N, C-alpha and C positions, 0 to 999 in steps of 0.2 A: 153829408157825403152821400153819394149814390150807392146803391149795391154793386152797381157795376165796376165801380171804382175800387170798392172793397175787395170784390173777388180777385180784380187784377194785380192787387198790391201784395206782394211776396215778403213774408217775414224770415229772415235767416235764421235756420237754427243749428247751433253748433253741435257736432256730434260728439258723444262722449264714448270713446273705444274701452274704456275700461270702467265698468260699473262697480258699485260699491260691494265691499266683501260681505257685508252684514247688512241686513235690512229690518226695518221695525214691523213687527207682526200686527201692531195695533197702535191707536194713539195713545199716547202717554196719558196715565191716570194719577189724579192726586188725591189722596185720602186722608182725611182726618179724623182724629178723636177729641170730643169736647167734653166739658164739665158743665153743670148747671149752676148759674149763680144763686148766691145765698147770703143772707145776713148773719148766719151763724158762723162766725170767725173762730179762729184758734185762740183768740185772747179776749177775755170779756169786754175790756175798754174799747177793742176794735169795732165789736158787735155794735155798742153803743154809739160810737163815732159814726158808723156807716148809718145808722137809723136818724142820727143827728143831721147828718149832710143832707139826706132824703127830705127831711122836714123843712129844712132851710131853703132847699132848692124849690119845694113845693110852695113854699109861702112867698118867696121872692119872684117867682116866674109865674105861677099859675094864679095869682090874686089878680082881680079886677083891675083893669078892663081886659085883663089877659086870661086864658084858660087853656088846660091841657087836656090831653086824653085820659080818659079814666083809667086806662091800664098803667099810666105812668104814675098817677096818684097812688093806686093800690099796690103797686110792686115797690117795696121798700128797697130793692136792691136795683132800681132803675138807674140810679145816679152812679152809685159806687157799689161793688160787691165783692164777696169772697168766693173762692172756688169751693164747690160743693162736690156732689156724686156725678160720677160719669153720665152723660146725657146718651140715653140708648133707644128712647121711643119717639119723641118730638120731631117733628120736621125743622130743618134749618136750611136756609137759603133755598128754599123749595126743592129740598132733596129728602127723601126718606132715608132712615138708617139700613145699613147692610153690614154684614159679617165679614171680616176679612183677617185671615190668620188669628182667629180668636179673638178679635176686638171689634166691638159695635162703631161704626163711624159713618162718615158722609164722603162719598166719591164724586168726583167732577173731572171733565176733561181738562187736561192742562191748558190746552190753546183757549178754552173758554174764558179763562183768567187772564192769560197773557196777551190776548189779541182783542178783547173787548172791554171797554170801560163799564157798561151796563148790559145787564140781561134781564129779561122779563121771565119772571118765575112764578108759579103758584105754589103756595105753602101747604096745600093738601087740604086744607079747610075752605078756603075760599076760593070759588071757580074762577074769579076774575083775576086773582094774582096781583102782582106788583113789581115795579122796576127796582132792580138792586144793583147796588155798586160792588163790582167785582173785588174791589179793595177791602172790602169788608168780609171776605170770604175767611181769612184769618184774623182772629183778634185775640184779646188776652184770655179769653176762656179756652183757646185751643190747647190742647194738651201735647199731641204729637202730629206729625205731619209726614206721609211719605209719598214720594213720587215713583210709580212704577212704570218700567219700560222692558219690553219683550223684544229681543232680538233673535234672528236667526241666520246662521253662516252656511250656505249651502255647500260650499267647497270642503268644509271641515265637518259638517253634520253636526254642528253645534249650536244647542239652543241655550240662549244666555238671558238671565233676569237681572236687571239693573234697579236696585232699590237706594232711592237718596232719602234718608230720614232725619228728620229735626226733632229733637226732645226738649219742649218747651215747658215742662213741668217742674224743673229745678228752681231754687231761689237763686241762682247766678245766672250765668251766660247761657245761650242755647247752645246745646251739643248737637252738631251736623255730623253725621255718618253717611257712607255709602258702602253697599254690600253687592258684589258681583258674583253670581252663582251660574254654573255652567251644568248642562246635561248633554252629554255626548252619545251618539249614535255607534253603536258597535255591531258590525255585520261583515259577511263576506270573508275576505281573507283575514283581516284583523281579528274577526271573532274565532276563526280557526285557530290562528296563533295563540290567542289567548286561552283557549281551551287546552291546547297542547303544553303550553307553559304552566297552567294550573295542575294539569295532570302530572307533570314532571315533580312539580312542588310536591303534591299528595304522596308520590311514590318516595320521595326523600323524606317526608315527615314519618311515613309509615317505617321506613328504615331506621329512623332517629329513635322512635318510640320503641321498636323492637331492641334496640341496642341499649336503651335506658332500662327495659325490664332485664334484659341480660345482665347488666352491671348490678342491679338489685339482686338477682339471684347469685351472682359471684359474690356479693358482700355477705348473703346469707350462708353460703357454702364455706366461706372463709371463716366466719364466727363459728360456724358449727365444727368445722376442721380443729380451731383452736381449742374449743372446749373438750373434744375428744382427745386431745394431746395434753389436756390439763393446764393450758394457757388461757391468760386473759388478755385478749387483743382488743385494743381500743376500737370503739365504733367510728368509722370513717364519715364523719359528719358532713365535711366538705363536699366528698364525692355524692353522699347522699342529697344534699341540697342543690348540688348541680344537676343531678338527675331529676329531682322535682322541678326545678326550673325548666329544664329541656322539655319534661312532659306536659308542662304547663303551657310553654310556647307552642308546642306541637298541637295541643288540643285547641287553642285560640287560632291559630293558623286554618285548621280543618274548619272551624266555626266560620271563620271569615270567608274562605272560600264557597262553602255551603251557602252561606246568606248572599254573597256576591253574584253567583252564578245566575240565578233567575232575573236578576235587574240588569245584567248585560245581555242576557238573551232577549228579554223583553224591552230592550231599550228604543228598537227601532219601531215597534209597535206603539210605544208609549208616546214617542214624539209624534208619529203620524196622526195618532188619534187626537192629542192636545193641540196642535198646531193647525189640524183639519178643522177643529171645532172653532178656534179663533178666526180661520179665513172664513168660516160659512156665517159668521155674525153678520146680518144685514144692517151695516152702520149707516147706510143711505136710505134704509127704507122707513117710510113714515107708518106703516102699519104695525110695527112692533114698539111699545113703549121704550124710552130711553133706559129707564131702571132696569128693564127685563135685558136689555143689552150688557148693561153693566154687570149683571148678576151673573150672566153667562160667562163674561170675560173674566171676572173676579175668581168664579168657580174653576175655571180652567187654570188660571194663574196659582190658584191655590193647590190644586192638584199637582201641577208642575213643581211647585215649591216644596210639596210633600215628598215627591220623588228625589228632588235634589237633597232634602233634609236626610231622607233614609241614607243615601249614598254618602253623605257626610258622616253619618255617624259610623258606618262601616270604615270610611277613611281614617277617623279618630281611633277605631279598634286597630287599623293596621299600623298607626303611628305608635300605638302602645306596643305592639308586637315587634316593631322595629328598634324601639327604644331598648327593650328587653333583650333582644338579639344582640344589640350593641353592647350593653352590659356583659352579656355573655361572651362576647368576642373578647372583651377586657379581661374578664376571668381567666379565658384560655390562654392569655399572654403570660401566665404565671406559670406554663408548662416548662419554661427556659429560663434560667436566671438572667441572661442577658436582656430577655424581653420582659421581665417581670419588674420594669422599672416602677410603673403606675401602682401595680397591685401591692409589691412589696413595700414601696415607700409609704402608702396608704396604710398597710397593715401596722407598720412601726409607729405611724404619727396618729393612727386613730383617736387614742384616747385624747392627746393633746388637740387634735383639730376639733373634737367635739365639744370641748370646754372653751376653746377660741370662739366658735360658732355661737355658743350661748353667750359669751362676753360680748361679741359682735351685735347679735340681735337686741341685747339688752341696751347697748348704747345707741344704736340706731333708733330704736322706740323711743327713748328718752328725748333724744335730740327732735325726732318728728313730732313729738307732742308739744315740745317747747315752739318749734318753728310754726306749727299750725296755729298755735294759740296766739303766738306774738306777731306773725307776718301774713296770716291767713286773709285778712280783709284788706291787704296792700299788694300782695304779689300772687299772680295765678300759680306759680310753682308751689305755693304753700296753702292753697285753697282749702283742701281736705286733708285727712291722715295718709290716705293712700297716695295722693300727688306728691306729699311731702317725703314720703319713703322713696318713691322713683326719683325725686330730685337729689335726695342723699346718696342713692345708689350710683346716679350719674356723677355726682361730685366725688364719689369714692375713686372713680378713674379719671379724674382731672377735668371733667367737663364743667366749666363754671356757667352757673345761670346768669340770664341777662339782668343787670342792675344789682349784682351782688355788693357792690361796694358804694351805692347811693347814700346809704345812711350808716353812720357809725354802728347801730346796733346790729344790722344786717352783716356789715363787713366783720364784726367781732364774733358773730354766730358761725358764719362760714370759716374764719381762721380757726377758731377752737375746734370746730368739727375735723377741719382737716388735719390738725396737729394730733388729735386723738386717734381718729380713725384711719387717717392715711398713713401719718408717719410712724405711728406707735403701734397699732393693731395690725396693720397690713405688714409691717416689717417683722413683727413677731410671727406671723403666719408664714411668711418666706424663711424665716430662721427654723421653724419648726419643720418645714418640708425639706430645707437643705439638710438638716442633722437626720432626717429618717433616710434620706437618700444616701448620705455617706455611710450610714449603718449597713445598707444593703449594698454598697460597694465593697466594704470590709468582708461581709460574708462570701461575694463572689471571688475577692481575691483569696481567701482562705479555703475555698472548695479546691479539692484535689482532682476532682472529674470534671470540671467546669471546661467546655470548649466554646468554639462560636457557635451561634445557631445554624448556621449551613453546614457546618461540620458533623454537628450532632444529627441533622436531618439525614445527612449522607450516611452516617454511620448507622442510624437506626434502619433506613430502608434497605441499605445494603446486607445488614446483619439479618433482617427479616427474610430476603430473598435466598441468601446463601443457607439460613438455616432451613427453608423449605426444601432447598435443593438436597441438602445433606442429611436431613432427617433429624433436626434438633427438634426437642420438646418445646412446647409454648412457654414463653417467658415466665407467664404467671405460675404455672406448675412448678417449674424449675426454682423460681424465687422462692415459693411457699416451701419447697423441701429444703432448701439452703438455709433458710430462716430458722429452721429447727436446730441447726447445728450452732448453738450458741459459743461451745468452746473452740471451735475451728478457727484457726488463723490463716490457713491457707487451703486451697482446693485444688486438687491434682486429678490425675487420670482415675486412680483408684476410688477417690470419693465420688466422681462424675459416675463410676460405673455401678456403683452401689446404688445409685438412684433409680436405675433400670427404666429411665424416660428416654434415653437414646435409642435410635434404630440400630445401631452396630457400632462397633469399637472404632471404625472408621469415623463416625459421625463425631465420637469423643474427641479424637485426634484434631479433627477440622475445627473444632468448637475451640480448643486449647490454642490452636495455631491462629485462629481469626483473632481472639481476645488477647493474645499475647502481645499484639502489635501496641497495644496503648501503654504509655510508660507509667502512667498512675495504677495500673494493675501489676507492676512488676513485683516479684516476692520482696519480703522485708528481709535485709541482711540480719543475720544472727552471729554474733561474736562470741567470745568466751564468757562474756559477762550475761549473754541473753540478748533480748531485744533492745536497741538503742533506745534511750529514753526518750527521744523526740517522736518515736514510733510506738511506744506503749500505749495500749488503750486505756490505761490508768488516768492519762492526761487528756483524753477525749473530751469528757464533760466538765472540765475545770474552768470553762470560760477562756482559756488560752489557746490560740489558734497556733497549731504546729507547723503549718506553712509559713508562718510570718517569722523573721529573723529575730525580732524582739521575743516573740513566744518561744521560739527554739532556746534562746539563752536563758530565759526564766526556767524552762522546763530541765535544761542540764544544771542549773544551779540546785533546783529542787531535788534532782538526782543525787547530786553530791551532796547535799544536806541529810537526804535520807540514808546514804551510805555511812555518814559520820554517825548518825543516831544509832544506827545497827551497830556499829563497831564499840560505841560506848556501852551499849546494853549487852555487848557479847552475843549477838545474834546475827544470823546470815541474812543477806539480802534473798528475797523470795525470787526463784528461777523461773523462766518460763514454763517448764515442765510442772512446777507447783501451782502456778496461776491455772494451767489448763486441768490439771488433776482437781483442784478445788471446784473449778467451774463444772466439770463432769460429774462430781459429787453432788453438787446442788441440783443439777439438771435431773439425776436419777433419783434423787430424793423428792423432788418435785411432780415428778411422773407417777411415784408410787402414791402419793398422796392425792393428786389430781384437785386438790383444792388450793395450793398456793400458786400464784402465778409465776411463770418462767420468766426469769429476768432478760430482757433482750439487751439491756444496756450494758456494754462493756465494763464500764467503770464499775457498776455493781458486781457483775461477776468476777472481777479483779479483787475488789475488796473481799468479798466471800472466799477467793481462793487464798488470798493471802491470811485470812484468819484460820483457815483449815492447815496451812501450811506452818504456822506459827505454833500450832498445837500438835503437830506430828512428832513422832518418836525420832530419836536419832538415827536409828536403823534405816527408817524409811526415807529419811532426808538423804542419807548416803546412796540408798538406791535410786532416788531421783536424780542425784548428781551424777552417779555412773550412767543412768540412760541419757542424761544430758551430753555427757561426753561421747557416749555412741552415735548420738545424733549428729554432734559437730564432724565427727569423721565421716560419716555417710553423706551429709547435706551438701556436699559440694556440687553435684552434678543434678540433672533432671530438670524438667520444664513443668511449669504449673501455673494456674491462674490464680493471681493475688498471693497470698502468703502459703509457703509450702510447710509441710509436715510428713512424717514419715509413718507410714500405715503400720509395719512391724512393730515399731516402738509403741503405737497406740494400743496395738492389741495385747503387748505384754503389760502396759500400764492397766488396762481393762482386766487383765487376769489378776 
């Protein structure tokens, strides 16, 4: 064909309006690590057999009139060999070893092996070189193979490294995996938004840390006040643990942000330098040796992988922080009984769940040992101990493995495992959880102050804002003051006035008016026999729920029995005033000693009061009866929060 015809001939080219989103930054590279052949096998007979096979091959093949190369006769592993140490220095396939990700191996362009049957390569020793079959690049001495591809997505500013790896060192099948790692550019508006968000996070963390230290100081102040008042207050372990967890999470978040800042700020320059170095490699130039080009390529890829590895370590740290915050959120749900389903159920069932976990692990380990030993050479699902455990975990949720009924032994093993673990142990676990949940439900029903979550939230915030407006004291300060009045059954205007915590008398009135709206804070009715048996604090810690109908019936029966016993012994029933006076006496006695803890438990106070009342003189008992009658004449009106009492009668009792 003449050139004139060639020039005049036109070849149509189809236009591609939409180019690829990602592009390869360099030709794919295949990298392998190898071991040296040896006759020193793991077993003695294997070594003898390899040597014997070499001698037999030399005798049969290299005898006259045939002859073999001297290297074949001298190398005893030339016919059959075992795997020795890693090959790190010798040439292979005309390639010199190079380092990649901490391993010495041999790198070649992937298209050289896929597009050509033979290549001409020198082995570094002979200048002439030799023709090599590309199918022999990977053989029985190959340990690992990696194919590395580098992509860049301009629209997203994303650099990706795709690694396809095959592990041939195991005794069984070759394990093939792939890893896709990304390194993103962050600059411009995205970088500004990132810095703003992280700054807000740092401010929130600072506020949280200050609040944690404030809680620790509050705990210290409460314990010091209790010691000064002669009380023994239990240490709030749960509050302290939650504060330590919050402090630890805050420190970890600050560490993460400090380490992440420079990586994000320098991401644009990092991608520019690495991809620029890859673009500048003169692949088509004959002046630079091929091995030097590969070294430049692998050094930049390794630098990129190190940057990605550092970012992944920080991502793992962030994952730990998120999991800890998730657990902290679950712990915070215990603030309200209606939300504390998970935490309360787990607290009730913790002991049983622990022993069930021990039993489950023991049974699964036993079944895993049997399955691996018996079926490991036949089924891939039982190839090793770890794989067998994974198979058992899937069976636990009803996912049957393939071929589970092929043999009677396998079918029997699977059925027994399901009967023991699935039908028995799993149902035991469900029964434990249901029983713990029902205990939590009973506690909710027995609670007098329980409301819905939204009602309590509304009441808390409205009470807070109304208190700030009217001049109420802080709840912690008022609660600490009221906790010292163990003998008080009711709180009214005079008691609140004695605290000297309110801004003015109007604040006390608004406080009483606000909290009188709640039915569970209504005053306890007092009849001629004193407090009704279902409301007496003597029954609070007996394990009987006063709010339950069956519990109220048991309490009434106990009250009738107590009255009959008093009649038979010719003794009076302890009145409310006798109980109060006994509690007052014990409180004053403990304040004087400052060494005996004050009893906050109302049941303990009532028992002490009853003992004092039984030992009192007849004249003092009549005096208390007269005071009780006077109280009944005066106690008809007036408002108060909780249980009411008369201040003038209290003063006369004190005198």
